[in-house]
C-alpha positions as CSV (number, residue, x, y, z in Angstrom):
1,M,-46.4,11.7,-10.1
2,T,-50.2,12.0,-10.2
3,R,-51.8,14.9,-12.0
4,A,-53.4,16.0,-8.7
5,R,-50.0,16.2,-6.9
6,F,-48.4,18.0,-9.9
7,E,-51.3,20.6,-9.8
8,R,-50.8,21.1,-6.1
9,L,-47.2,21.9,-6.8
10,V,-48.2,24.3,-9.5
11,S,-50.6,26.1,-7.0
12,E,-47.8,26.3,-4.5
13,A,-45.5,27.8,-7.1
14,I,-48.1,30.4,-8.0
15,N,-48.3,31.4,-4.3
16,T,-44.5,32.0,-4.3
17,I,-44.8,34.7,-6.9
18,P,-44.2,38.0,-5.1
19,A,-47.5,39.6,-4.2
20,R,-46.8,42.8,-6.2
21,F,-46.7,40.7,-9.4
22,R,-49.3,38.1,-8.4
23,D,-51.8,40.8,-7.6
24,E,-51.5,42.1,-11.2
25,L,-52.3,38.7,-12.8
26,R,-55.8,39.1,-14.2
27,N,-57.9,37.0,-16.5
28,L,-55.1,34.4,-16.6
29,A,-55.6,30.6,-16.4
30,V,-52.7,28.3,-15.5
31,I,-53.4,24.8,-16.8
32,V,-51.5,21.5,-16.9
33,E,-51.3,19.2,-20.0
34,D,-49.4,16.0,-20.4
35,D,-47.1,16.9,-23.3
36,P,-46.8,19.7,-25.9
37,P,-48.5,18.7,-29.2
38,D,-46.1,17.7,-32.0
39,D,-47.6,20.3,-34.3
40,L,-46.8,23.0,-31.8
41,L,-43.2,21.8,-31.4
42,D,-42.9,21.8,-35.2
43,E,-44.4,25.3,-35.5
44,M,-41.9,26.6,-32.9
45,G,-39.0,24.8,-34.6
46,I,-38.3,22.6,-31.6
47,D,-36.7,19.4,-32.6
48,P,-36.1,16.3,-30.3
49,P,-34.5,15.9,-27.9
50,D,-35.5,19.5,-27.0
51,T,-39.0,20.1,-25.8
52,L,-41.2,22.6,-24.1
53,F,-42.0,22.9,-20.4
54,G,-44.5,25.7,-20.7
55,L,-46.2,28.2,-23.0
56,Y,-47.9,31.6,-22.6
57,Q,-50.8,32.1,-24.9
58,G,-52.5,35.5,-25.0
59,T,-51.9,39.2,-25.4
60,P,-49.1,40.6,-23.1
61,L,-50.0,43.5,-21.0
62,T,-47.7,45.8,-22.9
63,E,-49.6,45.1,-26.1
64,R,-53.1,45.7,-24.9
65,A,-54.9,48.8,-26.1
66,W,-57.1,51.0,-23.8
67,D,-60.2,49.1,-25.0
68,Y,-58.9,45.6,-24.4
69,G,-61.3,43.5,-22.5
70,N,-64.2,41.1,-22.6
71,T,-61.9,38.4,-23.8
72,L,-61.2,34.8,-22.9
73,P,-58.4,34.4,-20.3
74,D,-54.8,34.3,-21.3
75,R,-53.3,30.9,-20.6
76,I,-50.1,29.5,-19.3
77,V,-49.8,25.9,-20.1
78,L,-47.4,23.8,-18.1
79,Y,-46.4,20.4,-19.6
80,Q,-46.2,17.8,-16.9
81,G,-44.4,15.1,-19.0
82,P,-41.3,17.1,-20.0
83,I,-41.0,18.7,-16.6
84,E,-41.0,15.3,-14.9
85,D,-38.7,13.8,-17.5
86,A,-36.1,16.6,-16.9
87,S,-36.3,16.1,-13.1
88,D,-34.4,13.7,-11.0
89,S,-36.5,14.2,-7.9
90,D,-39.7,15.8,-6.6
91,D,-37.6,18.8,-5.5
92,D,-36.4,19.1,-9.1
93,V,-40.0,19.0,-10.3
94,V,-40.8,21.9,-7.9
95,V,-37.8,23.9,-9.2
96,N,-38.7,23.3,-12.9
97,I,-42.4,24.2,-12.3
98,G,-41.3,27.4,-10.6
99,E,-38.8,28.4,-13.2
100,T,-41.2,27.7,-16.0
101,L,-44.0,29.5,-14.4
102,I,-41.9,32.6,-13.7
103,H,-40.7,32.6,-17.4
104,E,-44.2,32.4,-18.7
105,V,-45.5,35.1,-16.3
106,G,-42.7,37.2,-17.7
107,H,-44.2,36.9,-21.2
108,Y,-47.6,37.9,-19.7
109,F,-46.0,41.1,-18.5
110,G,-44.6,41.7,-21.9
111,L,-41.0,40.6,-21.5
112,S,-39.3,39.1,-24.7
113,E,-37.5,35.9,-24.8
114,D,-34.2,37.8,-24.9
115,E,-35.1,39.9,-21.9
116,L,-36.1,36.8,-19.9
117,E,-32.9,35.0,-20.9
118,E,-30.8,37.9,-19.7
119,I,-32.7,38.1,-16.4
120,E,-32.3,34.3,-15.9
121,E,-28.6,34.5,-16.7
122,R,-28.1,37.3,-14.2
123,Y,-30.0,35.2,-11.6
124,W,-27.9,32.1,-12.1
125,R,-24.6,34.1,-12.2
126,A,-25.6,35.6,-8.8
127,Q,-26.4,32.1,-7.5
128,D,-23.0,30.8,-8.6
129,R,-21.3,33.6,-6.7
130,A,-23.4,33.1,-3.5
131,P,-21.3,31.9,-0.6
132,E,-21.7,28.4,0.6
133,D,-23.6,27.8,3.8
134,G,-21.3,28.0,6.7
135,A,-18.6,29.7,4.7
C-alpha cells in the first residue's frame, strides 16, 4: 500500500473518533513512519516477533499543570510496516489503524496501559456476545 493511501486511511480513522473526543484533541500531530526504530523497541523491551503499531509521545492531559502551553505538539506515530504486516486485507489495515489510533488517543487523555487494556477487553467481550446478523 502506498504511503498516500495509508495516510488517507489514517485521516478517515481520525474522523471516526466521536466528536466529543475529537474536539478535545489540541496541539496533537498524527504522523506515519515506516517502522519503529530498533533502539525504541529495545528501550521498551519489545523483542521480535513482537513490534509496535503506534506510540504516543507527549504530556497527557491529566499531567498538565495550569501553566502548560507554548510547546511543540504531542505526537501519535503510526507505524505503517507493522500494521500492514499484521493485516490480511485492506479492511484489516483499516481496523488496525483505528484500534491503534484509539489506543494512543487514550494515552493522550491520560489513560494508563492497564486502563486501556481493560477497556479493550470489555469491548471485545461485548463483541463476542453480540448476536449474529439475522439471528
